[in-house]
MARTORTOR-623097 format. One record per residue (C-alpha): residue number from 1; residue in three letters; x, y, z. Coordinates in nm, 3 decimals, always signed. Each point is the difference from the previous one (the first is absolute). Example, Ala and Ser with C-alpha at 12.3 -4.5 7.8 and 13.67 -1.06 7.14 Angstrom:
MARTORTOR-623097
<node><k>1</k><r>Ala</r><u>+1.230</u><v>-0.450</v><w>+0.780</w></node>
<node><k>2</k><r>Ser</r><u>+0.137</u><v>+0.344</v><w>-0.066</w></node>
END
This chain:
MARTORTOR-623097
<node><k>1</k><r>Met</r><u>+10.523</u><v>+8.219</v><w>+11.232</w></node>
<node><k>2</k><r>Tyr</r><u>-0.059</u><v>-0.283</v><w>+0.254</w></node>
<node><k>3</k><r>Asn</r><u>-0.241</u><v>-0.191</v><w>-0.223</w></node>
<node><k>4</k><r>Leu</r><u>+0.229</u><v>-0.351</v><w>+0.056</w></node>
<node><k>5</k><r>Asp</r><u>-0.173</u><v>-0.144</v><w>-0.304</w></node>
<node><k>6</k><r>Ile</r><u>+0.218</u><v>+0.216</v><w>-0.264</w></node>
<node><k>7</k><r>Ser</r><u>+0.350</u><v>+0.087</v><w>+0.014</w></node>
<node><k>8</k><r>Pro</r><u>+0.101</u><v>+0.350</v><w>-0.059</w></node>
<node><k>9</k><r>Glu</r><u>+0.187</u><v>-0.114</v><w>-0.354</w></node>
<node><k>10</k><r>Glu</r><u>-0.337</u><v>-0.134</v><w>-0.171</w></node>
<node><k>11</k><r>Val</r><u>-0.187</u><v>+0.281</v><w>+0.087</w></node>
<node><k>12</k><r>Ser</r><u>-0.225</u><v>+0.108</v><w>-0.341</w></node>
<node><k>13</k><r>Leu</r><u>-0.243</u><v>+0.253</v><w>-0.099</w></node>
<node><k>14</k><r>Gly</r><u>-0.328</u><v>-0.103</v><w>+0.106</w></node>
<node><k>15</k><r>Asp</r><u>+0.135</u><v>-0.196</v><w>+0.305</w></node>
<node><k>16</k><r>Glu</r><u>-0.246</u><v>+0.008</v><w>+0.304</w></node>
<node><k>17</k><r>Leu</r><u>+0.212</u><v>+0.021</v><w>+0.316</w></node>
<node><k>18</k><r>Thr</r><u>-0.125</u><v>+0.046</v><w>+0.384</w></node>
<node><k>19</k><r>Val</r><u>+0.253</u><v>+0.263</v><w>+0.130</w></node>
<node><k>20</k><r>Leu</r><u>+0.044</u><v>+0.179</v><w>+0.356</w></node>
<node><k>21</k><r>Val</r><u>-0.041</u><v>+0.388</v><w>-0.054</w></node>
<node><k>22</k><r>Leu</r><u>+0.270</u><v>+0.171</v><w>+0.173</w></node>
<node><k>23</k><r>Lys</r><u>+0.106</u><v>+0.388</v><w>+0.073</w></node>
<node><k>24</k><r>Gly</r><u>+0.261</u><v>+0.115</v><w>-0.215</w></node>
<node><k>25</k><r>Lys</r><u>+0.181</u><v>+0.317</v><w>-0.033</w></node>
<node><k>26</k><r>Gly</r><u>-0.165</u><v>+0.320</v><w>+0.051</w></node>
<node><k>27</k><r>Gly</r><u>-0.317</u><v>-0.189</v><w>+0.116</w></node>
<node><k>28</k><r>Ser</r><u>-0.055</u><v>-0.152</v><w>-0.346</w></node>
<node><k>29</k><r>Ile</r><u>-0.190</u><v>-0.334</v><w>-0.017</w></node>
<node><k>30</k><r>Ile</r><u>+0.231</u><v>-0.297</v><w>-0.118</w></node>
<node><k>31</k><r>Ser</r><u>+0.048</u><v>-0.368</v><w>+0.023</w></node>
<node><k>32</k><r>Met</r><u>+0.347</u><v>-0.198</v><w>-0.044</w></node>
<node><k>33</k><r>Met</r><u>+0.107</u><v>-0.299</v><w>-0.186</w></node>
<node><k>34</k><r>Lys</r><u>+0.229</u><v>-0.241</v><w>+0.127</w></node>
<node><k>35</k><r>Asp</r><u>+0.270</u><v>+0.091</v><w>-0.239</w></node>
<node><k>36</k><r>Gly</r><u>-0.016</u><v>+0.362</v><w>+0.133</w></node>
<node><k>37</k><r>Arg</r><u>-0.221</u><v>+0.186</v><w>-0.294</w></node>
<node><k>38</k><r>Val</r><u>-0.277</u><v>+0.236</v><w>+0.115</w></node>
<node><k>39</k><r>Ile</r><u>-0.348</u><v>-0.072</v><w>-0.092</w></node>
<node><k>40</k><r>Leu</r><u>-0.177</u><v>+0.306</v><w>-0.051</w></node>
<node><k>41</k><r>Phe</r><u>-0.376</u><v>-0.013</v><w>-0.028</w></node>
<node><k>42</k><r>Asn</r><u>-0.223</u><v>+0.171</v><w>-0.261</w></node>
<node><k>43</k><r>Arg</r><u>-0.080</u><v>+0.355</v><w>+0.126</w></node>
<node><k>44</k><r>Glu</r><u>-0.330</u><v>+0.009</v><w>-0.240</w></node>
<node><k>45</k><r>Ser</r><u>-0.133</u><v>-0.293</v><w>+0.132</w></node>
<node><k>46</k><r>Pro</r><u>-0.341</u><v>+0.031</v><w>+0.210</w></node>
<node><k>47</k><r>Leu</r><u>+0.193</u><v>-0.222</v><w>+0.305</w></node>
<node><k>48</k><r>Phe</r><u>+0.308</u><v>+0.215</v><w>+0.011</w></node>
<node><k>49</k><r>Asn</r><u>-0.144</u><v>+0.228</v><w>+0.257</w></node>
<node><k>50</k><r>Glu</r><u>-0.100</u><v>-0.307</v><w>+0.237</w></node>
<node><k>51</k><r>Leu</r><u>+0.381</u><v>-0.139</v><w>+0.002</w></node>
<node><k>52</k><r>Gln</r><u>+0.144</u><v>+0.026</v><w>+0.330</w></node>
<node><k>53</k><r>Pro</r><u>+0.335</u><v>-0.122</v><w>+0.136</w></node>
<node><k>54</k><r>Gly</r><u>-0.070</u><v>-0.352</v><w>+0.190</w></node>
<node><k>55</k><r>Leu</r><u>-0.269</u><v>-0.115</v><w>-0.235</w></node>
<node><k>56</k><r>Met</r><u>+0.008</u><v>-0.260</v><w>-0.253</w></node>
<node><k>57</k><r>Val</r><u>-0.105</u><v>+0.069</v><w>-0.363</w></node>
<node><k>58</k><r>Leu</r><u>-0.081</u><v>-0.223</v><w>-0.329</w></node>
<node><k>59</k><r>Ser</r><u>+0.165</u><v>+0.174</v><w>-0.279</w></node>
<node><k>60</k><r>Arg</r><u>+0.076</u><v>-0.016</v><w>-0.350</w></node>
<node><k>61</k><r>Val</r><u>+0.333</u><v>+0.056</v><w>-0.167</w></node>
<node><k>62</k><r>Ile</r><u>-0.068</u><v>+0.250</v><w>-0.281</w></node>
<node><k>63</k><r>Phe</r><u>+0.381</u><v>+0.152</v><w>-0.062</w></node>
<node><k>64</k><r>Ile</r><u>+0.321</u><v>-0.157</v><w>+0.106</w></node>
<node><k>65</k><r>Ala</r><u>+0.342</u><v>+0.194</v><w>-0.044</w></node>
<node><k>66</k><r>Gln</r><u>+0.342</u><v>-0.112</v><w>+0.120</w></node>
<node><k>67</k><r>Asn</r><u>-0.044</u><v>+0.146</v><w>+0.345</w></node>
<node><k>68</k><r>Tyr</r><u>-0.349</u><v>+0.057</v><w>+0.075</w></node>
<node><k>69</k><r>Ile</r><u>-0.358</u><v>-0.168</v><w>-0.103</w></node>
<node><k>70</k><r>Ile</r><u>-0.307</u><v>+0.185</v><w>-0.018</w></node>
<node><k>71</k><r>Ala</r><u>-0.330</u><v>-0.206</v><w>+0.126</w></node>
<node><k>72</k><r>Asp</r><u>-0.349</u><v>+0.049</v><w>-0.018</w></node>
<node><k>73</k><r>Pro</r><u>-0.200</u><v>-0.041</v><w>+0.326</w></node>
<node><k>74</k><r>Leu</r><u>-0.264</u><v>-0.277</v><w>-0.144</w></node>
<node><k>75</k><r>Ser</r><u>-0.222</u><v>-0.015</v><w>+0.348</w></node>
<node><k>76</k><r>Pro</r><u>-0.049</u><v>+0.213</v><w>+0.360</w></node>
<node><k>77</k><r>Pro</r><u>+0.299</u><v>-0.063</v><w>+0.192</w></node>
<node><k>78</k><r>Glu</r><u>-0.028</u><v>-0.226</v><w>+0.307</w></node>
<node><k>79</k><r>Ser</r><u>+0.153</u><v>-0.020</v><w>+0.352</w></node>
<node><k>80</k><r>Gly</r><u>+0.004</u><v>-0.286</v><w>+0.266</w></node>
<node><k>81</k><r>Leu</r><u>+0.183</u><v>-0.301</v><w>+0.049</w></node>
<node><k>82</k><r>Glu</r><u>+0.109</u><v>-0.060</v><w>-0.328</w></node>
<node><k>83</k><r>Ala</r><u>+0.143</u><v>+0.332</v><w>-0.039</w></node>
<node><k>84</k><r>Ile</r><u>+0.197</u><v>-0.014</v><w>+0.314</w></node>
<node><k>85</k><r>Arg</r><u>+0.152</u><v>-0.327</v><w>-0.122</w></node>
<node><k>86</k><r>Leu</r><u>+0.069</u><v>+0.122</v><w>-0.335</w></node>
<node><k>87</k><r>Gly</r><u>+0.206</u><v>+0.312</v><w>+0.175</w></node>
<node><k>88</k><r>Leu</r><u>+0.178</u><v>-0.262</v><w>+0.270</w></node>
<node><k>89</k><r>Arg</r><u>+0.109</u><v>-0.209</v><w>-0.305</w></node>
<node><k>90</k><r>Met</r><u>+0.157</u><v>+0.340</v><w>-0.151</w></node>
<node><k>91</k><r>Val</r><u>+0.146</u><v>+0.076</v><w>+0.324</w></node>
<node><k>92</k><r>Ser</r><u>+0.135</u><v>-0.369</v><w>+0.053</w></node>
<node><k>93</k><r>Glu</r><u>+0.227</u><v>+0.041</v><w>-0.343</w></node>
<node><k>94</k><r>Ser</r><u>+0.158</u><v>+0.320</v><w>+0.120</w></node>
<node><k>95</k><r>Glu</r><u>+0.347</u><v>+0.002</v><w>-0.003</w></node>
<node><k>96</k><r>Asp</r><u>+0.043</u><v>+0.120</v><w>+0.340</w></node>
<node><k>97</k><r>Trp</r><u>-0.033</u><v>-0.361</v><w>+0.139</w></node>
<node><k>98</k><r>Glu</r><u>-0.140</u><v>+0.144</v><w>+0.357</w></node>
<node><k>99</k><r>Ile</r><u>-0.281</u><v>+0.125</v><w>-0.181</w></node>
<node><k>100</k><r>Gly</r><u>-0.040</u><v>-0.283</v><w>-0.189</w></node>
<node><k>101</k><r>Ile</r><u>-0.007</u><v>-0.241</v><w>+0.293</w></node>
<node><k>102</k><r>Leu</r><u>-0.228</u><v>+0.217</v><w>+0.160</w></node>
<node><k>103</k><r>Gly</r><u>-0.234</u><v>-0.022</v><w>-0.306</w></node>
<node><k>104</k><r>Gln</r><u>+0.014</u><v>-0.399</v><w>+0.020</w></node>
<node><k>105</k><r>Ala</r><u>-0.064</u><v>+0.003</v><w>+0.376</w></node>
<node><k>106</k><r>Leu</r><u>-0.302</u><v>+0.208</v><w>-0.064</w></node>
<node><k>107</k><r>Leu</r><u>-0.121</u><v>-0.243</v><w>-0.292</w></node>
<node><k>108</k><r>Tyr</r><u>+0.068</u><v>-0.300</v><w>+0.223</w></node>
<node><k>109</k><r>Ile</r><u>-0.206</u><v>+0.125</v><w>+0.271</w></node>
<node><k>110</k><r>Leu</r><u>-0.283</u><v>+0.074</v><w>-0.226</w></node>
<node><k>111</k><r>Asp</r><u>-0.015</u><v>-0.341</v><w>-0.121</w></node>
<node><k>112</k><r>Arg</r><u>-0.010</u><v>-0.142</v><w>+0.316</w></node>
<node><k>113</k><r>Ile</r><u>-0.281</u><v>+0.209</v><w>+0.121</w></node>
<node><k>114</k><r>Glu</r><u>-0.212</u><v>-0.091</v><w>-0.290</w></node>
<node><k>115</k><r>Glu</r><u>+0.084</u><v>-0.353</v><w>+0.031</w></node>
<node><k>116</k><r>Ile</r><u>-0.165</u><v>+0.023</v><w>+0.351</w></node>
<node><k>117</k><r>Thr</r><u>-0.274</u><v>+0.185</v><w>-0.112</w></node>
END
């Protein structure tokens, strides 16, 4: 949950979050909160089968537990530059400082390219 407008402690039922879809254990489709909680997607949603790792999706929180959240996708997932930026922001916050620096450097390069064009 790398929606910068909402901190993990403030997540409530019904909140809408833009999250990056990731590949979990056993090939499952998940996302992650900044505090380490897993976001599971509602398998009964008609949009569930469209979710793939690397895509961004707007979702609504429908259940909150101590170590996970269930969210319902609200719109078809999106790819493109914003999904890449969201993934790089996640990487830049990695505990592995070398990976974090790479994520920050790539974000910087994307910003400079965007300024030029």
